LUMPAZA-187618 format. One record per residue: x, y, z of N, C-alpha, C in turn; residue in three letters. Coordinates in steps of 0.1 Angstrom, whole numbers, plus 5000, padded with zeros to 4 digits. Layout:
<pts>
XYZXYZXYZALA
...
</pts>
This chain:
<pts>
501049185179501449085170501849135156MET
502849095151503349135138502749035127ARG
502049095117501549015107502548995095TYR
502548875089503448855077502748925066ALA
503548985056503049055045503148965033ILE
502148945025502148865013501648955002ARG
501948934989501549014978500948924968TYR
499948974960499348914948500448934938SER
500448864927501448874916501449024911GLU
500249074909500049204903500749314913GLU
500449294926500949394936502549384937ALA
503049254936504449234936505149294925ALA
504549294913505149364901505249514903VAL
504149564909504149714911505149754922LYS
505249674933506249684943507649684938ARG
507949584929509249574924509649684914ASP
508649754909508949854899509149994905SER
509050004918509250134925510750174924LEU
510950304922512250354922512850344936ASP
514150364939514750344953514150424963PRO
513850554960513350654970511850614974ALA
511050584964509650534967509750404974ARG
510650314971510650174977511050194992ARG
511950284995512350305009511150355018LYS
510350445013509150495020508150395021SER
507950315010506950205009507350105019PHE
508550065021508949955030508750005044GLU
508950125047508650175061507150175064ARG
506350205054504950195056504450055057ALA
505049965050504649825051505049775065ILE
506149815070506449785084505449825094ASP
504849935093503749995101502549905099VAL
502249875087501049795084501149665090LEU
502349605089502549465095502249465110ALA
502449575116502249595131500849625134GLU
500149705125498849755127497949745115HIS
497549625111496749615098495449685100PRO
494949715111493649785113493849925117LEU
494949975112495250115115494150205113HIS
494050315121492950405121492850475108GLU
493950485100493950555087493550465076LYS
493350335079492850245069491250245069SER
490750215057489350225055488750095051LEU
487750045058487149925055486249935042ALA
486449845032485749845019484949725017MET
484149685027483449555026483849485039GLY
483449355039483649265050485149245053GLU
485949215044487349185046488349275040ASN
487949355029488849435022489049565028VAL
490349615029490649745034491549825024ARG
491449955025492350045017493150125027HIS
494350165023495150255031496050325021ILE
496250445023497350535016498650505023ARG
499550425018500750395024501750505024LEU
501850575013502650695011501750805003THR
502350915001501651014993501250964979ASN
502050864974501750824960501350674959ASP
501150614970500850464969499650434978ILE
498650374971497450334978497350184977LEU
497050114988497049964989495649914992ALA
495249814985494049744989494549604994GLU
493949565006494449445012493449375020TYR
493649255024492849175033493649115044VAL
493049085055493749025067493248895068ILE
494148805068493848655072494648625084PHE
494148525091494748475104495948555108GLN
497148525103498448585108499148655097GLN
498448695086499148765076498148865068PHE
498748965062498149065054498449035039VAL
497449025031497649005017497349135010MET
498449185003498249314996497749264982ILE
496549304978495949264966496349354954LEU
496249484957496449574946497249694952VAL
498249744945498949864947498749964936LEU
498150084939498050194930499150284932ASN
499950304922501050404923500750524914VAL
500750644920500350764913501650834910PHE
501850854897503050934893502551064888ASP
502951174895502451304893503251384884ARG
504351324878505251394869504551424855GLN
503551344851502851364839501551434840ASP
501351514851500051584853500051704845THR
498851724839498651834829498751964836LEU
498151974848498252104856498552074870ILE
499652124876500052104889499552214898THR
499652194911499352294921500052424919ASP
501252414913502152524911501752614900GLU
500952554890500552624878499452734881ASP
</pts>
């Protein structure tokens, strides 16, 4: 069963601010989440809330209701402003 994806206002703003490359990989990950909201890589954070790293740079907090997944929070990590990188 494919679940419909819904976004909180905050999560929608973050989604809409993604650059084209990140948005493309994000959308691919959302397609997988819609098919498998209880994916083995997701982590239960309480009775209804789950976390999953959608891409290397995007972490999602979501809940599953009857036939849809509600994305509550998207955390987008921008590593361009890191003080020390792995290469340093």
